[in-house]
N, C-alpha and C positions, 0 to 999 in steps of 0.2 A: 504494499499500500504506499502511496506517495505521502510525503511529509506535509504537502500542501493541499490535502483533501478538503480541508475547511479554509475558507477565506472570507474576508469582510468586503462589503460593498460601500458605495458612497453613502454618507449619512446626512442628516438634517441638523446636526448639532452645531453649536457655536464654535468657531475656531478657538482652540485652547481648552475646551471643555474637558473635565476630568473623566468623562465617559469614554474618551478615545482610548486611554490606556487600559481601561477595563475591557473594552471590546477586543483590542489587539492581544491582550493577555489571555482572554478566554479563547480566542481562535487558536493561539499557541497551545493552550492546554487541551483543547479538543483534538488537535492533531496528534498530541502525545498519547491519546487514548487508543489509537489504532482502530478506530471505528469508522463506519460509513455514515454519511449524513442522515440516512434513513433510520439509523439507530439512536439518533439524538433528537430530543424535543426541547426546544427553547420556548418558554412561556413568559408572557408579560401582561400587565394590566393596562393602565393609562399613565402617560408621563414620558419624559425624555428618556429615562432609563428603560422604561418598558418597551421602547421602540427597538431595543437591541436585537430581538429575535428577527426583526425585518431586515437586518443588515448582515446576516450570516446565512450561508447556504446549507441550512439544516431544516428539519421540520420546525414550524413555528406556529404558535397560537397567540393571538392578541385578544384578551378578554376585557371585561368591564373594569372600572376604576375600583381597586381594592379586591378584585375577584380572581386574581391570577392563581392563588394557592388552590382553591377548589378545583379549577380546571386541571392544574398540574397533577394534583393527587388523583383525580378521577382517571386521567390518562395512565398514570403509573399503576393504578389498581387494575385497569383493563388490560394493560400490556406491560407486565413486569420486566420484560427484556429491554424496554426503553431506558435510556439515561435521560432523566428529566431534570432540567435546570431552569429555575425561575430567575428572571431579572426584573426588579422593580425599584421604585424610589422609596424614600423614607415616608413620604406622604401616602403613597399607594399601599405600602406594606403595613405601616404602623398607625396610619390615620383611618382612611376608608376601609382598609383591610384588617383592622385591629383584631376583630373577633376571629377571623379566619387564621390570622397569625397564631393566636393563642391555641385554638382548638386543633389545628393541624400539627402543631408541636406535640400535642397529646397523642395523636394518632401514630406518630413516628413513622410515617410513610417514607420510603427510601427515595427522597428527592433532595436536591441542592437548592438553596435559596440565597441568591446574591442581592443584597440591598445596596443600591447606589445612594449613599447618605450624604446629600449636599445641604441638609438642614434648612431647606426651603422647598416651596413648590415652584420648580423651575419652569415647567411648561406654561404655567399661568402667571408668569411675571413676578414671582418673588414673594408670595404670601408666606406667613409663618407656617412651618410644618410641625409635627409632634416633637421633632428633635431640635427645633430652633431654641437658642438660648433666650432666657428671660431678659426682657428689656434690650433686645438686639434690634437695631434700626434696620428695617427692610424697606424695599421700595413701596410696598403697599400697606405698611403698618408703621405708624410713628413709634410705637413701642409694643413689643410682644410681652404681655403680662403673665403668660403661662410658663410654668416650670417645664424644662425639657424632659422628654421621656428617655429613659435609659433602656434601649432595646435588648442589650446583652443581659442585663439584670432580670428583665421581664422574661426573656427566653429561658434563663436558668431556673427561675421560679416556676415556670410552667412545665419544666421537665425535659428541656431540649437535651439531646445526646451529643450535639456538636455545636459549640458556640465560639466564633472567632471574629476578629476584626483585622482589617488591613487598610492600606492607604494607596490610592490610585497613583500617587507620586513615587511609589516604590514598587516597580513592576516585578522585580525578582522575588520580593516577599509575597506580593499578590499571587504570583504564579504558584508558589509553594503552598499557600493557603488554599487556593482554588483546587489544586490537585488533591490535597488532603480531604477537602470537603466532598468532592465528587467520589472519592474512594470510600468515604465513610458509609457504613451500612445503617441507614436511617435518616431522619430529617437533619440537615446540616445548614446552619445559619452562618453567613459571613456578612457582617456589616462593614461596608467599604466606604471609607471617608473619601468623598468625591467633590472637590471644589467646583462651584458654579461661578465661573468668572464674570457672568453678566449681571447676576442679581444678588450674590452674597459677597459683599466686600470685606467681610470679617474673617470667615473661615476659608482663607486662601491657601494656595500652595505654600507660600512663605510662612503662614500661620502654622500649618501642620509640620513643615520641615523643621521649625524651631522646637516643636513639642513631641512629635512622634518618636517612640523608641520601641525596639523589639523586646518582648519578654525574655527574661534571662534563660540561658541555655539549660540551666538545671531546674527550670520551672516545671512542675509536674501538673499536667492538665486533668489529672484524675480526681482532684479534691474539689468537690462542688462548692463547699463553703469558702475555700480560698479563692476560687474563681469569682465568686460573688464579690468578695472583698476587692480583688484586683480590678474588676471591670467598673467599679465605682470611681476609680482614679481618673480624674479629668480636670484639666486646667493648664498648669505650667508644663505638665508632663502627661502624655497620652500613650498608654501601652497598646501595642498591636501584637497579634499572634493568636494561637489556639488557646483560649482560656479554659475550655472544658471539653472533654471527649470521653464517652462511655459507651459500653455495649448494652443494648437492650433489644428485646424482640421487636421487629418491624411490624407494620400493619399486616403484611402478608403472612408473617410467621404466627401472628396471633389468631389468624383465621384459616387454619389448615383445611377445615371442612369445605371452604369455598374454592381454594386454589389448588391444593393437592399437587403442588409443583408444576402446574400447567397454567399459563396465563389465561385469563378469561377470554381474550380474543381468539385463543386457539382451542377453547373448549366447544364441543359440539352442542349446537342448539337443540333443545328438547321441546319441540313445538307442542307435543301432546300434553305437556304440563301447564301450558299457558291458561287454559280455561279454569283449571283448579286454582292456580295462583290468583287469577282475577276475582274469583269468588271470595277470596280472603279480604278483599277491599269493600265488599258489599255489606 
């Protein structure tokens, strides 16, 4: 198989957008998987980050605002052989999609969730998002009075089995984290710090370059309580890396009576059972 099986196309992003590094790094990671485009499904909701699936030559699905995860999980349930990767923004995932975010963590379906976190709503010109800092001046709000959401802490509290953070300005680190997330068996969250050069003049590349540092080499991501403590560190220093990783039964493994090692898409339809099933709804 050629190393350039996957490639990116022309985008509609602003020049200098942090999404470019995420796109190119993801393409590189996909090529390292030695899979065909038909074996990959990229899912998005609404937003600049969610457009990513439109720029890669793989299966793509664009859903409603905040509704990327249900579609991704449904596709994985139907066809376990697919590698399913979700790309959404912080507003799409943590705002409109907040409930889906929480409850699909609980399901632990074997999907990868990349959140392009620019701390604003970039597609709609810079409104505060769930991760915007309190009292941060944004183009459409004189002062954001709400406290920012900590998505990593929330994911850990909900029982996520893989929780990580990276920075689009460090592509080598981002590639390592992406590969680890895709390889993880179960739901994997990677919150990616992604500067929006057009509407967020605070959380810039320079801002993150001064603050971001990698978790220590001897850091053990198996301690959930320690992970919760470290992911609350934010301000003058911002750690990136895999905060927590654990093994747990996936959604498929919890329902052997449905799957039996065979993806639903490959199971023979039993038309004779349909009338009996319909009667259960009467």
